[in-house]
N, CA, C and O atoms as a GROMACS GRO file, in nm:
protein
  500
    1MET      N    1  -2.509   1.048  -0.537
    1MET     CA    2  -2.506   0.950  -0.511
    1MET      C    3  -2.377   0.955  -0.570
    1MET      O    4  -2.348   0.976  -0.688
    2ALA      N    5  -2.274   0.923  -0.436
    2ALA     CA    6  -2.172   0.906  -0.451
    2ALA      C    7  -2.124   0.839  -0.543
    2ALA      O    8  -2.210   0.810  -0.625
    3LYS      N    9  -1.966   0.780  -0.582
    3LYS     CA   10  -1.894   0.672  -0.657
    3LYS      C   11  -1.831   0.626  -0.659
    3LYS      O   12  -1.713   0.660  -0.657
    4LYS      N   13  -1.864   0.552  -0.663
    4LYS     CA   14  -1.800   0.354  -0.574
    4LYS      C   15  -1.674   0.335  -0.624
    4LYS      O   16  -1.664   0.258  -0.719
    5THR      N   17  -1.556   0.398  -0.574
    5THR     CA   18  -1.430   0.293  -0.565
    5THR      C   19  -1.383   0.186  -0.572
    5THR      O   20  -1.407   0.105  -0.483
    6ALA      N   21  -1.297   0.151  -0.688
    6ALA     CA   22  -1.244  -0.017  -0.655
    6ALA      C   23  -1.246  -0.083  -0.591
    6ALA      O   24  -1.338  -0.037  -0.524
    7SER      N   25  -1.217  -0.174  -0.539
    7SER     CA   26  -1.167  -0.246  -0.456
    7SER      C   27  -1.056  -0.268  -0.417
    7SER      O   28  -1.009  -0.356  -0.489
    8PRO      N   29  -0.963  -0.229  -0.318
    8PRO     CA   30  -0.831  -0.267  -0.376
    8PRO      C   31  -0.769  -0.414  -0.442
    8PRO      O   32  -0.656  -0.420  -0.489
    9LYS      N   33  -0.834  -0.493  -0.438
    9LYS     CA   34  -0.759  -0.616  -0.560
    9LYS      C   35  -0.779  -0.548  -0.681
    9LYS      O   36  -0.688  -0.532  -0.762
   10ALA      N   37  -0.884  -0.510  -0.696
   10ALA     CA   38  -0.928  -0.421  -0.809
   10ALA      C   39  -0.805  -0.343  -0.883
   10ALA      O   40  -0.755  -0.355  -0.994
   11GLN      N   41  -0.781  -0.265  -0.780
   11GLN     CA   42  -0.688  -0.150  -0.768
   11GLN      C   43  -0.526  -0.182  -0.790
   11GLN      O   44  -0.439  -0.122  -0.853
   12VAL      N   45  -0.523  -0.282  -0.723
   12VAL     CA   46  -0.391  -0.355  -0.797
   12VAL      C   47  -0.375  -0.435  -0.874
   12VAL      O   48  -0.263  -0.458  -0.920
   13ASN      N   49  -0.518  -0.522  -0.921
   13ASN     CA   50  -0.484  -0.591  -1.016
   13ASN      C   51  -0.462  -0.517  -1.196
   13ASN      O   52  -0.413  -0.564  -1.299
   14ALA      N   53  -0.536  -0.362  -1.154
   14ALA     CA   54  -0.530  -0.272  -1.277
   14ALA      C   55  -0.370  -0.240  -1.291
   14ALA      O   56  -0.303  -0.223  -1.393
   15TYR      N   57  -0.335  -0.239  -1.163
   15TYR     CA   58  -0.174  -0.131  -1.129
   15TYR      C   59  -0.093  -0.273  -1.218
   15TYR      O   60   0.028  -0.264  -1.239
   16ILE      N   61  -0.136  -0.345  -1.245
   16ILE     CA   62  -0.037  -0.469  -1.286
   16ILE      C   63  -0.048  -0.499  -1.437
   16ILE      O   64   0.033  -0.546  -1.518
   17ALA      N   65  -0.180  -0.454  -1.448
   17ALA     CA   66  -0.188  -0.502  -1.619
   17ALA      C   67  -0.142  -0.442  -1.675
   17ALA      O   68  -0.074  -0.485  -1.768
   18ALA      N   69  -0.158  -0.274  -1.641
   18ALA     CA   70  -0.093  -0.197  -1.689
   18ALA      C   71   0.069  -0.186  -1.751
   18ALA      O   72   0.130  -0.118  -1.833
   19PHE      N   73   0.096  -0.290  -1.664
   19PHE     CA   74   0.294  -0.265  -1.747
   19PHE      C   75   0.280  -0.376  -1.802
   19PHE      O   76   0.194  -0.461  -1.779
   20PRO      N   77   0.397  -0.379  -1.904
   20PRO     CA   78   0.451  -0.486  -1.956
   20PRO      C   79   0.496  -0.656  -1.943
   20PRO      O   80   0.585  -0.685  -1.863
   21PRO      N   81   0.446  -0.741  -2.006
   21PRO     CA   82   0.467  -0.869  -1.958
   21PRO      C   83   0.619  -0.854  -1.809
   21PRO      O   84   0.589  -0.846  -1.690
   22ASN      N   85   0.715  -0.854  -1.841
   22ASN     CA   86   0.860  -0.884  -1.750
   22ASN      C   87   0.816  -0.795  -1.633
   22ASN      O   88   0.810  -0.868  -1.534
   23ALA      N   89   0.776  -0.646  -1.595
   23ALA     CA   90   0.716  -0.621  -1.513
   23ALA      C   91   0.584  -0.685  -1.435
   23ALA      O   92   0.572  -0.735  -1.324
   24ARG      N   93   0.527  -0.670  -1.504
   24ARG     CA   94   0.385  -0.784  -1.478
   24ARG      C   95   0.411  -0.880  -1.384
   24ARG      O   96   0.358  -0.874  -1.273
   25LYS      N   97   0.503  -0.988  -1.422
   25LYS     CA   98   0.559  -1.114  -1.408
   25LYS      C   99   0.642  -1.050  -1.213
   25LYS      O  100   0.619  -1.094  -1.100
   26ALA      N  101   0.711  -0.964  -1.247
   26ALA     CA  102   0.761  -0.962  -1.101
   26ALA      C  103   0.667  -0.866  -1.039
   26ALA      O  104   0.724  -0.819  -0.941
   27LEU      N  105   0.563  -0.821  -1.050
   27LEU     CA  106   0.491  -0.756  -0.987
   27LEU      C  107   0.399  -0.849  -0.921
   27LEU      O  108   0.360  -0.816  -0.809
   28LYS      N  109   0.356  -0.967  -0.975
   28LYS     CA  110   0.261  -1.076  -0.942
   28LYS      C  111   0.345  -1.161  -0.854
   28LYS      O  112   0.304  -1.209  -0.748
   29GLU      N  113   0.461  -1.175  -0.902
   29GLU     CA  114   0.552  -1.252  -0.796
   29GLU      C  115   0.580  -1.175  -0.641
   29GLU      O  116   0.555  -1.240  -0.539
   30VAL      N  117   0.606  -1.108  -0.636
   30VAL     CA  118   0.600  -0.983  -0.559
   30VAL      C  119   0.445  -1.033  -0.452
   30VAL      O  120   0.452  -1.101  -0.350
   31ARG      N  121   0.357  -0.993  -0.494
   31ARG     CA  122   0.251  -0.988  -0.488
   31ARG      C  123   0.196  -1.160  -0.394
   31ARG      O  124   0.150  -1.183  -0.283
   32ALA      N  125   0.231  -1.242  -0.506
   32ALA     CA  126   0.216  -1.376  -0.406
   32ALA      C  127   0.333  -1.439  -0.262
   32ALA      O  128   0.320  -1.527  -0.177
   33THR      N  129   0.455  -1.330  -0.298
   33THR     CA  130   0.509  -1.401  -0.178
   33THR      C  131   0.500  -1.300  -0.057
   33THR      O  132   0.535  -1.347   0.051
   34VAL      N  133   0.459  -1.171  -0.057
   34VAL     CA  134   0.437  -1.080   0.053
   34VAL      C  135   0.292  -1.168   0.080
   34VAL      O  136   0.284  -1.193   0.200
   35LYS      N  137   0.206  -1.207   0.022
   35LYS     CA  138   0.107  -1.289   0.046
   35LYS      C  139   0.103  -1.470   0.119
   35LYS      O  140   0.025  -1.552   0.167
   36ALA      N  141   0.206  -1.454   0.092
   36ALA     CA  142   0.225  -1.627   0.142
   36ALA      C  143   0.286  -1.562   0.294
   36ALA      O  144   0.257  -1.600   0.408
   37THR      N  145   0.374  -1.458   0.255
   37THR     CA  146   0.472  -1.466   0.407
   37THR      C  147   0.434  -1.365   0.464
   37THR      O  148   0.520  -1.291   0.513
   38ALA      N  149   0.340  -1.340   0.472
   38ALA     CA  150   0.212  -1.235   0.586
   38ALA      C  151   0.084  -1.275   0.520
   38ALA      O  152   0.057  -1.220   0.413
   39PRO      N  153  -0.013  -1.384   0.579
   39PRO     CA  154  -0.129  -1.436   0.519
   39PRO      C  155  -0.204  -1.323   0.594
   39PRO      O  156  -0.313  -1.308   0.539
   40GLY      N  157  -0.190  -1.245   0.689
   40GLY     CA  158  -0.270  -1.173   0.783
   40GLY      C  159  -0.303  -1.054   0.720
   40GLY      O  160  -0.406  -0.996   0.754
   41ALA      N  161  -0.206  -0.991   0.603
   41ALA     CA  162  -0.213  -0.886   0.594
   41ALA      C  163  -0.308  -0.848   0.480
   41ALA      O  164  -0.340  -0.935   0.399
   42GLU      N  165  -0.344  -0.752   0.473
   42GLU     CA  166  -0.501  -0.717   0.394
   42GLU      C  167  -0.451  -0.594   0.220
   42GLU      O  168  -0.420  -0.475   0.208
   43GLU      N  169  -0.466  -0.701   0.129
   43GLU     CA  170  -0.436  -0.572   0.002
   43GLU      C  171  -0.423  -0.430   0.047
   43GLU      O  172  -0.435  -0.406   0.168
   44ALA      N  173  -0.398  -0.330  -0.041
   44ALA     CA  174  -0.416  -0.193  -0.023
   44ALA      C  175  -0.376  -0.192  -0.156
   44ALA      O  176  -0.336  -0.278  -0.233
   45PHE      N  177  -0.410  -0.004  -0.166
   45PHE     CA  178  -0.362   0.086  -0.299
   45PHE      C  179  -0.366   0.198  -0.235
   45PHE      O  180  -0.476   0.234  -0.195
   46SER      N  181  -0.280   0.260  -0.215
   46SER     CA  182  -0.236   0.386  -0.195
   46SER      C  183  -0.128   0.442  -0.168
   46SER      O  184  -0.050   0.390  -0.088
   47TYR      N  185  -0.096   0.569  -0.234
   47TYR     CA  186  -0.019   0.686  -0.342
   47TYR      C  187  -0.015   0.579  -0.484
   47TYR      O  188   0.098   0.536  -0.504
   48ARG      N  189  -0.092   0.544  -0.558
   48ARG     CA  190  -0.060   0.525  -0.666
   48ARG      C  191  -0.032   0.340  -0.678
   48ARG      O  192  -0.043   0.265  -0.775
   49MET      N  193   0.012   0.308  -0.511
   49MET     CA  194   0.119   0.126  -0.547
   49MET      C  195  -0.012   0.096  -0.479
   49MET      O  196  -0.105   0.164  -0.437
   50PRO      N  197   0.032  -0.097  -0.488
   50PRO     CA  198   0.005  -0.171  -0.428
   50PRO      C  199   0.065  -0.161  -0.287
   50PRO      O  200   0.158  -0.083  -0.263
   51ALA      N  201   0.017  -0.232  -0.207
   51ALA     CA  202   0.047  -0.216  -0.068
   51ALA      C  203  -0.023  -0.335   0.041
   51ALA      O  204  -0.144  -0.335   0.061
   52PHE      N  205   0.044  -0.408   0.089
   52PHE     CA  206  -0.012  -0.477   0.208
   52PHE      C  207  -0.057  -0.439   0.360
   52PHE      O  208   0.038  -0.388   0.418
   53ARG      N  209  -0.124  -0.444   0.407
   53ARG     CA  210  -0.166  -0.324   0.530
   53ARG      C  211  -0.155  -0.461   0.660
   53ARG      O  212  -0.221  -0.563   0.644
   54LEU      N  213  -0.091  -0.448   0.746
   54LEU     CA  214  -0.098  -0.523   0.849
   54LEU      C  215  -0.173  -0.459   1.004
   54LEU      O  216  -0.121  -0.355   1.044
   55ASN      N  217  -0.254  -0.497   1.064
   55ASN     CA  218  -0.261  -0.394   1.178
   55ASN      C  219  -0.282  -0.266   1.176
   55ASN      O  220  -0.239  -0.186   1.260
   56ASP      N  221  -0.373  -0.232   1.046
   56ASP     CA  222  -0.379  -0.104   1.012
   56ASP      C  223  -0.262   0.010   0.983
   56ASP      O  224  -0.289   0.129   0.964
   57ARG      N  225  -0.132  -0.044   0.984
   57ARG     CA  226  -0.043  -0.050   0.931
   57ARG      C  227   0.013  -0.048   0.786
   57ARG      O  228  -0.013  -0.154   0.730
   58VAL      N  229   0.068   0.021   0.724
   58VAL     CA  230   0.124  -0.040   0.608
   58VAL      C  231   0.255  -0.091   0.614
   58VAL      O  232   0.357  -0.037   0.657
   59LEU      N  233   0.225  -0.280   0.533
   59LEU     CA  234   0.330  -0.316   0.540
   59LEU      C  235   0.439  -0.314   0.491
   59LEU      O  236   0.546  -0.289   0.548
   60VAL      N  237   0.413  -0.353   0.329
   60VAL     CA  238   0.468  -0.271   0.217
   60VAL      C  239   0.378  -0.267   0.149
   60VAL      O  240   0.282  -0.338   0.120
   61TRP      N  241   0.442  -0.118   0.111
   61TRP     CA  242   0.423  -0.060  -0.081
   61TRP      C  243   0.545  -0.158  -0.191
   61TRP      O  244   0.663  -0.182  -0.165
   62TYR      N  245   0.471  -0.196  -0.305
   62TYR     CA  246   0.563  -0.248  -0.412
   62TYR      C  247   0.543  -0.143  -0.526
   62TYR      O  248   0.437  -0.081  -0.541
   63ALA      N  249   0.639  -0.130  -0.597
   63ALA     CA  250   0.607  -0.045  -0.756
   63ALA      C  251   0.697  -0.116  -0.853
   63ALA      O  252   0.784  -0.201  -0.834
   64ALA      N  253   0.645  -0.053  -0.977
   64ALA     CA  254   0.733  -0.083  -1.078
   64ALA      C  255   0.763   0.003  -1.114
   64ALA      O  256   0.715   0.106  -1.066
   65PHE      N  257   0.866   0.012  -1.225
   65PHE     CA  258   0.957   0.172  -1.303
   65PHE      C  259   0.993   0.105  -1.393
   65PHE      O  260   1.004  -0.018  -1.394
   66THR      N  261   1.024   0.216  -1.516
   66THR     CA  262   1.117   0.102  -1.640
   66THR      C  263   1.208  -0.008  -1.618
   66THR      O  264   1.189  -0.120  -1.666
   67ASN      N  265   1.291   0.019  -1.556
   67ASN     CA  266   1.420  -0.105  -1.539
   67ASN      C  267   1.400  -0.154  -1.399
   67ASN      O  268   1.504  -0.208  -1.362
   68HIS      N  269   1.284  -0.158  -1.284
   68HIS     CA  270   1.320  -0.194  -1.150
   68HIS      C  271   1.219  -0.202  -1.111
   68HIS      O  272   1.132  -0.135  -1.166
   69PHE      N  273   1.185  -0.288  -1.000
   69PHE     CA  274   1.060  -0.264  -0.880
   69PHE      C  275   1.105  -0.247  -0.775
   69PHE      O  276   1.225  -0.265  -0.758
   70SER      N  277   1.018  -0.206  -0.669
   70SER     CA  278   1.128  -0.154  -0.575
   70SER      C  279   1.010  -0.177  -0.430
   70SER      O  280   0.895  -0.156  -0.466
   71LEU      N  281   1.019  -0.206  -0.312
   71LEU     CA  282   0.969  -0.216  -0.172
   71LEU      C  283   1.007  -0.104  -0.119
   71LEU      O  284   1.111  -0.038  -0.114
   72PHE      N  285   0.911  -0.097  -0.084
   72PHE     CA  286   0.907   0.069   0.020
   72PHE      C  287   0.784   0.030   0.161
   72PHE      O  288   0.685  -0.042   0.153
   73PRO      N  289   0.825   0.092   0.257
   73PRO     CA  290   0.929   0.146   0.346
   73PRO      C  291   1.075   0.051   0.366
   73PRO      O  292   1.063  -0.015   0.469
   74ILE      N  293   1.144   0.038   0.331
   74ILE     CA  294   1.237  -0.023   0.387
   74ILE      C  295   1.397   0.054   0.434
   74ILE      O  296   1.497   0.083   0.368
   75GLY      N  297   1.373   0.062   0.537
   75GLY     CA  298   1.500   0.137   0.609
   75GLY      C  299   1.584   0.081   0.611
   75GLY      O  300   1.604  -0.014   0.534
   76ALA      N  301   1.674   0.126   0.710
   76ALA     CA  302   1.818   0.102   0.735
   76ALA      C  303   1.844   0.013   0.851
   76ALA      O  304   1.954  -0.029   0.886
   77SER      N  305   1.684  -0.021   0.926
   77SER     CA  306   1.674  -0.100   1.000
   77SER      C  307   1.640  -0.258   1.018
   77SER      O  308   1.638  -0.338   1.112
   78ILE      N  309   1.607  -0.264   0.832
   78ILE     CA  310   1.586  -0.364   0.785
   78ILE      C  311   1.735  -0.449   0.682
   78ILE      O  312   1.778  -0.562   0.659
   79THR      N  313   1.774  -0.282   0.643
   79THR     CA  314   1.864  -0.330   0.512
   79THR      C  315   2.063  -0.334   0.602
   79THR      O  316   2.165  -0.332   0.534
   80ARG      N  317   2.062  -0.337   0.736
   80ARG     CA  318   2.130  -0.358   0.796
   80ARG      C  319   2.163  -0.453   0.828
   80ARG      O  320   2.280  -0.490   0.821
   81PRO      N  321   2.052  -0.534   0.883
   81PRO     CA  322   2.082  -0.668   0.964
   81PRO      C  323   2.119  -0.810   0.831
   81PRO      O  324   2.170  -0.922   0.846
   82LEU      N  325   2.055  -0.722   0.678
   82LEU     CA  326   2.019  -0.810   0.583
   82LEU      C  327   2.170  -0.785   0.523
   82LEU      O  328   2.197  -0.867   0.435
   83ALA      N  329   2.289  -0.678   0.556
   83ALA     CA  330   2.336  -0.641   0.468
   83ALA      C  331   2.411  -0.696   0.363
   83ALA      O  332   2.440  -0.634   0.261
   84LYS      N  333   2.456  -0.863   0.398
   84LYS     CA  334   2.527  -0.940   0.303
   84LYS      C  335   2.369  -0.977   0.181
   84LYS      O  336   2.390  -1.011   0.064
   85ASP      N  337   2.252  -0.964   0.224
   85ASP     CA  338   2.164  -1.018   0.131
   85ASP      C  339   2.165  -0.895   0.017
   85ASP      O  340   2.197  -0.905  -0.101
   86VAL      N  341   2.122  -0.781   0.086
   86VAL     CA  342   2.085  -0.644  -0.020
   86VAL      C  343   2.229  -0.652  -0.133
   86VAL      O  344   2.226  -0.631  -0.254
   87VAL      N  345   2.353  -0.691  -0.045
   87VAL     CA  346   2.443  -0.625  -0.204
   87VAL      C  347   2.456  -0.634  -0.314
   87VAL      O  348   2.484  -0.746  -0.355
   88GLY      N  349   2.443  -0.541  -0.397
   88GLY     CA  350   2.430  -0.572  -0.552
   88GLY      C  351   2.246  -0.491  -0.557
   88GLY      O  352   2.195  -0.487  -0.670
   89TYR      N  353   2.200  -0.459  -0.493
   89TYR     CA  354   2.056  -0.371  -0.495
   89TYR      C  355   2.081  -0.271  -0.463
   89TYR      O  356   2.169  -0.237  -0.383
   90GLU      N  357   1.986  -0.186  -0.538
   90GLU     CA  358   2.050  -0.053  -0.466
   90GLU      C  359   1.923   0.020  -0.378
   90GLU      O  360   1.804   0.029  -0.410
   91THR      N  361   1.981   0.063  -0.277
   91THR     CA  362   1.891   0.096  -0.191
   91THR      C  363   1.943   0.258  -0.167
   91THR      O  364   2.053   0.308  -0.188
   92SER      N  365   1.779   0.336  -0.098
   92SER     CA  366   1.795   0.485  -0.078
   92SER      C  367   1.727   0.457   0.054
   92SER      O  368   1.704   0.352   0.114
   93LYS      N  369   1.697   0.623   0.089
   93LYS     CA  370   1.645   0.638   0.237
   93LYS      C  371   1.523   0.593   0.229
   93LYS      O  372   1.450   0.679   0.179
   94GLY      N  373   1.432   0.436   0.274
   94GLY     CA  374   1.335   0.376   0.229
   94GLY      C  375   1.290   0.297   0.168
   94GLY      O  376   1.176   0.251   0.167
   95THR      N  377   1.397   0.270   0.097
   95THR     CA  378   1.290   0.193  -0.054
   95THR      C  379   1.479   0.119  -0.091
   95THR      O  380   1.586   0.173  -0.064
   96ILE      N  381   1.449  -0.040  -0.168
   96ILE     CA  382   1.576  -0.130  -0.216
   96ILE      C  383   1.495  -0.129  -0.357
   96ILE      O  384   1.372  -0.126  -0.355
   97ARG      N  385   1.546  -0.130  -0.445
   97ARG     CA  386   1.521  -0.130  -0.597
   97ARG      C  387   1.585  -0.291  -0.664
   97ARG      O  388   1.697  -0.323  -0.626
   98PHE      N  389   1.526  -0.363  -0.739
   98PHE     CA  390   1.567  -0.464  -0.758
   98PHE      C  391   1.518  -0.461  -0.927
   98PHE      O  392   1.400  -0.445  -0.959
   99PRO      N  393   1.614  -0.475  -1.011
   99PRO     CA  394   1.611  -0.514  -1.155
   99PRO      C  395   1.488  -0.582  -1.195
   99PRO      O  396   1.426  -0.657  -1.118
  100LEU      N  397   1.453  -0.558  -1.311
  100LEU     CA  398   1.347  -0.618  -1.365
  100LEU      C  399   1.444  -0.742  -1.450
  100LEU      O  400   1.421  -0.863  -1.459
  101SER      N  401   1.554  -0.665  -1.503
  101SER     CA  402   1.630  -0.782  -1.614
  101SER      C  403   1.650  -0.935  -1.512
  101SER      O  404   1.644  -1.045  -1.566
  102LYS      N  405   1.679  -0.918  -1.332
  102LYS     CA  406   1.743  -1.069  -1.315
  102LYS      C  407   1.590  -1.101  -1.225
  102LYS      O  408   1.505  -1.013  -1.214
  103ARG      N  409   1.572  -1.238  -1.166
  103ARG     CA  410   1.508  -1.275  -1.139
  103ARG      C  411   1.481  -1.224  -0.995
  103ARG      O  412   1.566  -1.188  -0.913
  104VAL      N  413   1.296  -1.229  -0.974
  104VAL     CA  414   1.261  -1.170  -0.817
  104VAL      C  415   1.301  -1.282  -0.726
  104VAL      O  416   1.263  -1.399  -0.729
  105PRO      N  417   1.402  -1.214  -0.628
  105PRO     CA  418   1.462  -1.262  -0.507
  105PRO      C  419   1.380  -1.299  -0.431
  105PRO      O  420   1.388  -1.260  -0.315
  106VAL      N  421   1.284  -1.379  -0.469
  106VAL     CA  422   1.169  -1.475  -0.337
  106VAL      C  423   1.234  -1.454  -0.217
  106VAL      O  424   1.171  -1.398  -0.128
  107GLY      N  425   1.361  -1.493  -0.197
  107GLY     CA  426   1.439  -1.538  -0.070
  107GLY      C  427   1.433  -1.426   0.013
  107GLY      O  428   1.379  -1.440   0.123
  108LEU      N  429   1.486  -1.300  -0.024
  108LEU     CA  430   1.503  -1.255   0.004
  108LEU      C  431   1.396  -1.128   0.052
  108LEU      O  432   1.418  -1.062   0.154
  109ILE      N  433   1.266  -1.100  -0.046
  109ILE     CA  434   1.164  -1.052  -0.002
  109ILE      C  435   1.066  -1.087   0.111
  109ILE      O  436   0.979  -1.016   0.162
  110ARG      N  437   1.111  -1.243   0.144
  110ARG     CA  438   1.058  -1.322   0.228
  110ARG      C  439   1.101  -1.245   0.405
  110ARG      O  440   1.032  -1.230   0.506
  111LYS      N  441   1.228  -1.217   0.377
  111LYS     CA  442   1.360  -1.194   0.488
  111LYS      C  443   1.277  -1.063   0.522
  111LYS      O  444   1.223  -1.040   0.630
  112ILE      N  445   1.277  -0.967   0.392
  112ILE     CA  446   1.211  -0.776   0.384
  112ILE      C  447   1.090  -0.843   0.516
  112ILE      O  448   1.101  -0.863   0.637
  113VAL      N  449   0.999  -0.858   0.434
  113VAL     CA  450   0.841  -0.914   0.487
  113VAL      C  451   0.835  -0.923   0.611
  113VAL      O  452   0.785  -0.844   0.691
  114LYS      N  453   0.912  -1.072   0.640
  114LYS     CA  454   0.918  -1.115   0.792
  114LYS      C  455   0.972  -0.946   0.857
  114LYS      O  456   0.887  -0.888   0.924
  115ALA      N  457   1.103  -0.876   0.837
  115ALA     CA  458   1.133  -0.787   0.925
  115ALA      C  459   1.020  -0.718   0.941
  115ALA      O  460   0.973  -0.708   1.054
  116ARG      N  461   0.954  -0.654   0.823
  116ARG     CA  462   0.869  -0.544   0.828
  116ARG      C  463   0.762  -0.595   0.949
  116ARG      O  464   0.749  -0.528   1.052
  117ILE      N  465   0.686  -0.723   0.926
  117ILE     CA  466   0.628  -0.758   1.019
  117ILE      C  467   0.657  -0.719   1.154
  117ILE      O  468   0.586  -0.636   1.211
  118ALA      N  469   0.800  -0.798   1.233
  118ALA     CA  470   0.848  -0.734   1.320
  118ALA      C  471   0.830  -0.604   1.399
  118ALA      O  472   0.795  -0.575   1.513
  119GLU      N  473   0.879  -0.516   1.253
  119GLU     CA  474   0.861  -0.342   1.319
  119GLU      C  475   0.699  -0.324   1.312
  119GLU      O  476   0.650  -0.314   1.424
  120VAL      N  477   0.624  -0.319   1.225
  120VAL     CA  478   0.502  -0.316   1.223
  120VAL      C  479   0.426  -0.357   1.342
  120VAL      O  480   0.351  -0.268   1.384
  121GLN      N  481   0.424  -0.515   1.435
  121GLN     CA  482   0.362  -0.523   1.555
  121GLN      C  483   0.395  -0.488   1.671
  121GLN      O  484   0.318  -0.484   1.767
  122ALA      N  485   0.626  -0.431   1.671
  122ALA     CA  486   0.682  -0.378   1.770
  122ALA      C  487   0.592  -0.220   1.799
  122ALA      O  488   0.567  -0.170   1.908
  123ARG      N  489   0.562  -0.171   1.674
  123ARG     CA  490   0.521  -0.018   1.698
  123ARG      C  491   0.359  -0.074   1.718
  123ARG      O  492   0.299   0.009   1.786
  124GLY      N  493   0.304  -0.146   1.694
  124GLY     CA  494   0.152  -0.148   1.758
  124GLY      C  495   0.147  -0.214   1.931
  124GLY      O  496   0.048  -0.268   1.980
  125ARG      N  497   0.268  -0.194   1.995
  125ARG     CA  498   0.274  -0.242   2.118
  125ARG      C  499   0.246  -0.124   2.224
  125ARG      O  500   0.247  -0.148   2.345
   0.00000   0.00000   0.00000
């Protein structure tokens, strides 16, 4: 009999529960923001990170670390048009990092998710 793997929602819940309170709070807020911004996206869990998929493609991954949480894949095609918004956040190829010591920038995350939705939909054509 094959071992049944946990649902993506259960995997995401377990991932979030494993972090200290400040990271848990941030991850829950990111999760809720992405759900609200991309209601057609489905929760997923891959590369040991929570994610959302849209049109069979990853929309975003998000993950917590010791001092920050990150969104992936956030490339220059997104950060360049949002340059004024991302000032002060560390970016590198494919990611943007948000310090856990500050409030979750919900408005910026919405903008990033909307830009990723446009990218995913453009690639699907």
